[in-house]
N, C-alpha and C positions, 0 to 999 in steps of 0.2 A: 436323421440321427439326432438324438437329444443332446444339446450342448449345455453344460453346467454353467449356471450364471452365478457370479460372485454375489454372496448374500451379506446383508448388513449383520445377520446373526453370526456370521463368521468373524466379525470384527471385534477385537477387544482393545480397550484403552488402558493405560496405566491408571493407578489409583488417582482419583480426582485431586486429593489433597497434595499429590506430588507434582501436579502440573503447575507451570510457572506463572500463570496469570489468570485473571477472572474469566477471560474468554475461553481459554483452554479448559478450565474447570467446567464451564457451562457446556462446552462440547462434549466432554465425557459424561456429564450428568444427563444430558438429553439422550445420549446413546443408551445409557443404563435404563432410562425410563422406557425407551422404545423396545429394548430387549425384554423387559418385563411384560410389556403388552403383547409382544409376539409370542412369548412362551405360553401365554394364556389363550390367545386368540388365533384360530386357524385362518389362513387366507380365504377370502371370499372366492367362490368358484370362478368368477370372471377375472380374478387377479392371478390365479394360479398359472405359473409359466410365463407371466408377463416379464418383459425386459425393456430396457432402454439403452441407447448408446451413450457412452461417457468416456472421459479420459481417465483411465483407471491406473492407479499406482499399485503394483503388486508386491514389490519388495523395496527395502531401503536402498537408496542410491540409484534406482532405475527411473528412466523417464516414463511419464504416463503413456499408455497405449490406448488406441481407439478400440473399445471392447464393449461387450454387453455387461450390464449391471442391474441388479434388482432395483426397481424404482421405489422411491419413498412412499409411505402411506401417511394419512392424516395423523396428526398428533396434537393434543390439546395445547393451545397457546402458539401454535405454528401455522404457517401458511404454505400450501403447495404452490409451486411456481413453474410455469412453462418457460424455460430459459430461451432467450433470443440471442444474447451476446454476453461474452465474458472476455475481458482483456488479459493478456499475459502481463503479469507484474512480477517484480523481484520477490514480493511477499508470497505470491502463489508458488513461485519456484522454490523458495527457501522452505516453505512449509511442506511441499511435496517431497523434497529431498530429506526432510528431517532435520535440516540445519537451523531453522528458526526456533527461537525460544518458545513459541506457542505451539510447536508441533506436538502431536499427541502420541505418535509412534505405533498406531494400529494398522494392520493391513488385512485385505485390500481396502482402498478408499478412493473416492473420486477427488481429483485435483480441482483447484480453483477456490478462491475465497470470496469473490463477489461478482456481480453481474447485473444484467437487466432482463426482465421477463414480465409475464403477465400472470396475475392472480386468477383463480377460477372464476371470479366475477368480471374478468376482463380488464381490470385496472393495470396500468403499466407502472412498474416500480423498479427502483434500484434496490438491491438486496446485498446483505453482508453477513458472512459467518454461518453458513449451513452447518448443522451439527454433524460431526463425523458419524458414519463413514461417507456422508453425502458431501457434494461440493458443487461449485458453480459450473464446472465444465461437463455438463450433462444435459440431456433434453429436458429433464424435470428434476427439481430439487425441493428441499424442505428447509424453511427458514423461520426462526422465531418471529412472531408478528411484529414485535417492537423493532426488528432489524430490517423492516421493509419500508422504503421511503417513496412516496408517490412522485412521479416525474412530471415536470411541466411539459407542455407540448412544444416548447421552444427548443428542446434538446433531443436529438436523435439517439437511438439505442447505442450505436458504436461510440459516439462521443461521450455519452454518460458513463458507459463501461470503462472507457479509456482514462477519463480525467478524475474519477472519483477518489481512488486511493492516492495517486500522486498529489492531487489537489488537497485532499484531506491532510496529508502530511505537513504541509506548510501552514494551512489555515489553522489547524489545531495547535501547531507549535507557536504561531504568532498570537493567537487569542487565548489559549488555555495556559501555555507555559511562559512565554515571554511577556504577555500582556502588553502588546505593542500599543503605544500612544500615537495619536496623530502628530505628524511633524518629525518623527524620529528617523534615524538612519539605519538601514538594514543591510548587512553583508550576507550574500548567499554564496556559500562555499560549495562549489560543484553545481553551477547554474546551467551548464550546457546539456545536462540530461533532461529527460521529460519532467521529472519532479522539480528540478531546479528552474527550468524555464517557466513552469507554472508558478513557482514561488516568487519569481520576480514580479509577475503580473499581480499576484495576490497580495504581495506586500504593498504595492502601489494602490491597489484597490482598497485596502484596509487603512490607508492614510499615511504610509511612509513618505517622507519628503524626499528621501534620496535612497537609491538602491545600488549597491556595489556587487558586481557579479564576478565570480572566478570560474575558471575552467581551462582545459587543455586544448580543446578544438577551436582553432583560431576563427574558422568560418562561423561556427555556432556562437562563439563569443561576440563576434562583430554584429551578428544578427539580433543580439539581445537588446540593443538600443531601441529597437522598434517595440520591444516588449515592456520597456520602462526602465531599463538599466541606465543609470547616470554615469557610471564608471565601471571599468573592467580591469581585472588582474589576470594575466596569462600565467597559468601554472606550468606552462612548457618552458619557461625561463629557468636559468640555473637557480639553485637554492638561495644564493645571496641576493639576486634580483627580486625573487619572490618575497624574501624577508623585508627588503627595503620598501617594496610596494605596499605590503601589509602595514608596516610601521608608519608610512606616510598617511594612510587612511585612518589608522587608529589615533594618530596625533590630532587629526582634524575632527575626530569624534565619530565613533560607531556605537550605537545603542544595542543592537541585537545582531547576533550571528546565527544564521540557519546553516548548520553543517551537515551536508549529505555525504561527506567523504571520510572524515576522520583521518588517521594516518599522518603522513608528513605535512600536508597542507594545513590540517587542523592544528598541529603542533606549532607550525609557523605563525598562524593566526593568534594562538593563545600567547606565545612568547611576545609577539608584537603588541598585543593588548596590554600585557603586563609592563611593557617598557614605556607605554604612553605616559605623558606627564600626569601628575596627580590631579590637575584640574580637568583632565579629560573625563568624559562621562563614564559611569560604571557600565560594564558590558554584560548583557545576558546572553550567554553562549548556549544554544540549544542543539544538542546532538540528535541527528535523525537517521543517518545512514552510514554504512562502513564500507563503501565501495573502494576507498583508498587504503583500507587496512583495518583489521579488527582491533588492533592495539596501538598505543603510542607511549613512548617514555616521556614523562612530564615531571620536571623538578617541582617539588612541593612549594618552593619559594614563589613559583608563578602565581599560585593561589593566595599565599600569605601576603605577598607584597602588592597585591592589586585588588580592585573591587569587582573582579570577575565572578559572576554567578554561573556555575556550570551545571547543566541539567539535561535530561533526555526527554524525548517526546515520542510516544508510540503506544502500542498495546502494552498495558501494565502501568505506565506512568500517567495515563489519562484514562479515566473510566470509559468503558465502551459506549454508554449512552451519549457522553460528551463528544467522543470521536464521531459518532453517527450524526450528531448535530452539526459537526464541522463538515461532514460529507453533504448533508442536506443544504448547508449554506453554499458550498461550492457549486452544487448542481443548480441551485436557485440563481446564483450570480453568474453562471456560465456565459450567458448571452451578453449581459451588461459589461462584464469584465473581460470579455473576449477570451475565455478560458478554453483553449483547444489543444489537442495533440494530433499530430499527423499520424493517421492510422491506415492500416490495410486489413480488410476482412479476409479471414482464412477459414475454410470449412473445418469443423471439429475433427473430421476424419484425418486431417493432416497434422494433428497435434504433435506427433512424434517428430516430424521434420522441422517444426517451427518452435519447439520448446525452448531453445537456447537463443531466441532472437531479441532479447531485451536490449542488446547493444545497438540495434538498428535504429535509424532515424524515424522509421515508421513502426509504430507499436502495433503488433498483431492483435487483432480482436477476433476471437473465435466465434463463429456463428453455428447454430445448432441444426441448420437444414441439412438433411441427408444428401450425400453427393449424388449427382446424376439427376 
């Protein structure tokens, strides 16, 4: 019995000019090019009826399901990739749900924004940003050639897939936005998650003299000393204790804040920075994630009465080529800087059962080998 396979031709994106960032506009543009090619060119005989396994999102708000999907075909300026591994990330989850600002809104599509695989010539690469409707969580994908990064032999597929996005988040924030200088002090707000733990190591690797780490998980916070943290602040304390701890560190001098939380803890850090003596160093506060809340009430006087520079870091605030340069640097430094995340490999066939596992201490890395 013939089974219908979701086709790229059934996918439609919003108008490119309405998409919120350059990457999303490129996603829509690549899809439009492909649609035009397909309308003119019939499938080659050996490609008719072909399918691949993928994590497919069929409707807004639904988890991806393991299903068949029409495989990509060659497109000028792009490379076809046989995918070997793709890690579950908050970015992948947010884009699949439609909640991320770079989501395009067309269905069906393949979930996953990045991964590791091999080009047709056998080279192993890390890739980022397959154009919709294709994604990283599939046996095969299509990626702009400029978004493929050759991998050194010193890093395995699962590690590369797991550290690229979380490592890129702090590397880009420190080098592109905060412009960290050697000898400065960095505070990582939300350091007990995967991205925050890497941020502590990366800050030290890039020359920070001192790193202060915050978090709620006492065991994870204690373990950060081995990753390079010189001091810690427990966010599990009451609000007054947290405020006093922040104030003490900002009085001593903090140059850069990498904020993965936003919400109440970010507000406490900003208020503490504003209360620091005038001779304290100006603070570059870089907002990266919103795990602690999407919004916070902040008095305007906090910014008027202090030398705080408040900025964001991510898709849109940093050009995609520069973000990819940060990913390249992370992957290249992984061995020297001991950049690792504890992972567990999961067959892609089990994607539905593990889609919500980003809170786990072991990051799921999906592998594309068929079960059995």
